[in-house]
C-alpha positions as CSV (number, residue, x, y, z in Angstrom):
1,M,0.9,8.5,-22.7
2,K,4.1,6.6,-23.6
3,N,6.5,4.9,-21.0
4,V,10.0,5.4,-20.6
5,G,11.2,2.5,-22.8
6,E,9.5,4.4,-25.7
7,A,11.3,7.9,-25.1
8,R,13.3,7.5,-28.3
9,E,10.0,7.5,-30.2
10,A,8.8,10.6,-28.6
11,P,11.9,13.0,-28.3
12,V,9.9,15.7,-26.8
13,R,9.6,14.0,-23.6
14,A,13.2,13.1,-21.8
15,P,13.4,9.6,-20.3
16,Q,13.4,11.2,-16.7
17,E,10.0,12.9,-17.5
18,E,8.7,9.5,-18.6
19,L,9.8,7.9,-15.4
20,A,8.1,10.7,-13.3
21,T,5.0,9.9,-14.7
22,G,4.6,6.8,-12.2
23,E,3.1,4.3,-14.9
24,R,3.6,0.9,-13.9
25,S,5.3,-0.1,-16.7
26,T,7.8,-3.2,-16.4
27,R,10.6,-0.8,-17.3
28,N,9.4,1.8,-14.8
29,R,9.1,-1.1,-12.1
30,V,12.7,-2.1,-12.8
31,A,14.0,1.3,-12.3
32,R,11.7,1.6,-9.2
33,S,13.0,-1.6,-7.7
34,I,16.7,-0.4,-8.1
35,L,15.7,3.1,-6.4
36,D,13.9,1.2,-3.4
37,H,16.6,-1.6,-3.0
38,G,19.9,0.1,-4.3
39,P,22.3,-1.4,-6.8
40,S,21.0,-4.8,-8.0
41,T,22.2,-7.7,-9.8
42,V,20.1,-9.2,-12.8
43,A,19.2,-12.2,-10.5
44,D,18.0,-9.7,-7.7
45,L,15.5,-8.0,-9.8
46,A,14.3,-10.9,-11.5
47,G,13.4,-12.6,-8.0
48,R,11.9,-9.4,-6.8
49,L,9.9,-8.6,-10.1
50,G,8.6,-12.1,-10.9
51,L,10.5,-11.8,-14.3
52,T,13.1,-14.0,-16.2
53,Q,16.4,-12.7,-16.2
54,A,16.4,-12.4,-19.9
55,A,13.3,-9.9,-19.6
56,V,15.1,-8.1,-17.0
57,R,18.3,-7.9,-19.2
58,R,16.3,-6.7,-22.2
59,H,15.0,-3.7,-19.7
60,L,18.0,-2.9,-18.4
61,D,19.7,-2.5,-21.5
62,A,17.2,-0.1,-22.6
63,L,17.5,1.9,-19.4
64,V,21.1,1.8,-19.9
65,Q,21.0,3.5,-23.4
66,E,18.6,6.1,-21.9
67,N,21.0,7.0,-19.2
68,V,18.5,5.9,-16.5
69,V,20.6,3.2,-15.2
70,E,24.4,2.0,-15.4
71,G,26.3,-1.1,-14.8
72,R,29.1,-1.2,-12.3
73,E,31.2,-3.6,-10.3
74,K,29.6,-4.8,-7.0
75,R,31.2,-3.1,-4.0
76,V,32.6,-5.7,-1.5
77,Y,33.2,-4.6,2.1
78,G,35.9,-6.8,3.7
79,A,38.0,-9.8,2.2
80,R,37.2,-10.1,-1.4
81,T,36.2,-13.9,-2.5
82,R,37.5,-15.6,-5.4
83,G,36.0,-15.1,-9.0
84,R,34.6,-12.3,-10.7
85,P,32.8,-9.6,-8.8
86,A,29.2,-9.8,-9.6
87,K,27.9,-6.7,-11.9
88,V,25.0,-4.5,-10.3
89,F,23.0,-1.8,-12.0
90,A,22.4,1.5,-10.3
91,L,20.4,4.6,-11.0
92,T,22.4,7.6,-12.6
93,D,21.9,11.1,-11.7
94,C,19.5,11.5,-14.5
95,G,17.5,8.3,-13.3
96,R,17.4,9.7,-9.6
97,D,16.2,13.1,-11.0
98,A,13.2,11.1,-12.5
99,F,11.8,10.1,-9.2
100,D,12.8,13.4,-7.3
101,Q,11.7,16.7,-8.9
102,S,13.4,19.0,-6.2
103,Y,14.6,22.5,-6.0
104,D,18.4,21.4,-5.8
105,K,20.0,24.4,-7.3
106,L,17.7,26.8,-4.9
107,A,18.9,24.9,-2.0
108,A,22.6,24.8,-2.9
109,D,22.3,28.5,-3.7
110,A,21.0,29.2,-0.2
111,M,23.6,26.9,1.4
112,R,26.3,28.7,-0.5
113,W,25.1,32.1,0.7
114,I,24.9,31.1,4.3
115,A,28.7,29.8,4.0
116,L,29.8,32.9,2.2
117,T,27.9,35.3,4.7
118,H,28.1,33.5,7.9
119,G,31.0,31.1,7.4
120,E,31.2,27.2,7.4
121,A,30.3,26.7,10.9
122,A,26.7,28.4,10.1
123,V,26.4,25.9,7.4
124,A,26.9,22.9,10.0
125,E,24.6,24.7,12.7
126,F,21.8,25.0,10.0
127,A,22.4,21.2,9.1
128,R,21.8,20.1,12.6
129,A,18.8,22.3,13.3
130,R,17.2,21.1,10.2
131,I,17.7,17.2,10.8
132,V,16.8,17.9,14.6
133,E,13.3,19.0,13.5
134,Q,12.9,16.5,10.9
135,A,14.0,13.7,13.2
136,E,11.3,14.1,15.9
137,A,9.3,11.5,14.0
138,Y,12.3,9.3,14.1
139,R,12.7,9.7,17.9
140,Q,9.0,8.7,18.5
141,A,9.4,5.5,16.2
142,V,12.7,4.4,17.9
143,E,11.6,5.1,21.4
144,A,8.2,3.0,20.8
145,A,10.2,0.0,19.6
146,P,12.1,-2.7,21.6
147,P,16.0,-2.3,21.7
148,E,16.5,-5.0,19.3
149,Q,14.2,-3.4,16.7
150,R,15.1,0.1,16.9
151,T,17.3,0.2,13.7
152,D,14.5,-1.4,11.9
153,A,12.0,1.1,13.3
154,L,14.3,4.0,12.2
155,A,14.6,2.6,8.7
156,K,10.7,2.5,8.3
157,A,10.6,6.1,9.7
158,L,13.1,7.0,7.2
159,T,11.1,5.3,4.5
160,A,8.2,7.3,5.3
161,D,10.2,10.4,4.7
162,G,11.3,9.2,1.2
163,Y,14.7,7.6,2.0
164,A,13.8,4.0,0.9
165,A,15.6,2.7,3.8
166,T,16.3,-0.9,5.2
167,A,18.0,-2.5,7.9
168,R,19.8,-5.7,7.8
169,S,22.4,-7.9,9.8
170,A,25.9,-7.3,9.6
171,P,28.9,-8.8,11.5
172,V,28.7,-7.8,15.0
173,G,26.1,-5.2,14.4
174,E,23.6,-4.0,11.8
175,Q,23.6,-1.9,8.7
176,L,21.2,0.8,7.8
177,C,20.9,1.4,4.2
178,Q,19.1,4.5,2.4
179,H,18.6,3.6,-1.1
180,H,17.7,7.3,-1.8
181,C,18.4,10.6,-0.7
182,P,16.2,13.7,-1.7
183,V,19.0,16.1,-0.9
184,A,21.8,14.0,-2.7
185,H,22.8,16.7,-5.1
186,V,23.1,19.3,-2.5
187,A,25.0,17.0,0.1
188,E,27.6,16.7,-2.8
189,Q,28.6,20.3,-2.1
190,F,27.7,20.3,1.5
191,P,28.8,17.3,3.3
192,Q,27.5,18.8,6.6
193,L,24.1,17.4,5.9
194,C,25.4,14.0,5.8
195,E,27.5,14.6,8.9
196,A,24.5,15.8,10.9
197,E,22.3,13.1,9.6
198,T,25.0,10.8,11.0
199,E,25.1,12.5,14.4
200,I,21.3,12.3,15.0
201,F,21.4,8.6,14.1
202,S,23.9,8.0,16.9
203,A,21.7,10.2,19.2
204,L,18.7,8.2,18.3
205,L,20.1,4.6,18.7
206,G,22.4,5.7,21.6
207,T,25.6,4.3,20.3
208,H,28.4,5.4,18.0
209,V,27.7,4.7,14.4
210,Q,29.9,4.6,11.3
211,R,29.2,6.1,7.9
212,L,30.5,3.6,5.3
213,A,29.2,5.2,2.0
214,T,27.0,8.0,0.8
215,I,25.0,8.5,-2.3
216,A,26.3,12.1,-2.2
217,H,29.9,10.9,-2.5
218,G,29.0,8.7,-5.6
219,D,28.2,5.3,-4.0
220,G,24.8,3.5,-4.8
221,V,23.5,3.5,-1.4
222,C,24.0,5.6,1.9
223,T,25.1,2.7,4.4
224,T,25.8,3.3,8.0
225,Y,27.2,0.6,10.2
226,I,25.7,0.3,13.8
227,P,27.9,-1.9,16.1
228,K,26.0,-4.4,18.5
229,A,25.9,-3.2,22.1
230,A,28.5,-4.5,24.3
231,P,26.9,-6.8,27.0
232,Q,26.7,-5.4,30.3
233,P,28.9,-7.0,33.0
234,P,26.9,-8.6,35.9
235,A,26.3,-6.2,38.8
236,V,28.9,-6.9,41.6
237,T,27.5,-7.2,45.0
238,D,29.5,-5.1,47.7
239,T,30.3,-7.9,49.9
240,T,32.5,-5.8,52.1
241,A,29.6,-3.7,53.3
242,N,27.6,-6.5,54.0
243,T,30.0,-8.5,56.0
244,S,31.0,-5.0,57.9
245,A,27.2,-4.7,59.0
246,S,26.7,-8.4,59.8
247,T,30.0,-8.2,62.1
248,A,28.7,-5.0,63.7
249,G,25.5,-6.7,64.9
250,R,27.1,-9.3,66.9
251,N,27.9,-9.5,70.4
252,P,31.8,-9.6,71.2
253,A,32.7,-13.0,72.6
């Protein structure tokens, strides 16, 4: 069986079909690493896979030709530093489809029927009901973790559900990154799915969260910002009540 790098020698099999075989070829490992970690530089991939940067570039060139990955300028959040922005490589829609053979058209048709028959509000209601049922396992994982580890616990629960999620520190908070989305193609047409997911993250973590980017909108990764919880002010003792009680217990002079 040929791997994805040999797709041009076997025109019967499309590049995405070759990736879907799950063979542990080096080229597939490069594509899988991008799926698991999001848009990556050559140096990132070389470090994760134990390859030379020259070898990574050779595999990336082939994956670009096969429309499995594409090069793009790395997105910068906040102030841009001097110098040329780093180039990263992200999976194309074709590349994502290689890993997720789903019933996207059927799901989109069903969502469209709900919208036409019952209105947009029904779509939002369906999206919430779907994520609430799906999030029961997430809730158990989050509640079992200490407060400072709850974002990481949520990321691990999402990963077990196919979202390839990670948690990392950010200025005055954390970022929850989902490097894969099984429903990305449907969410492109029905953003209510992303909105319902954001709402459930907020409920699970007990704080307001902000969605910074989504795969459905063309970003390389779904990124959710989770602000650090504000410190609670120290408890204030009601000295007035204590003073009054003490005075009441004294005998008048």
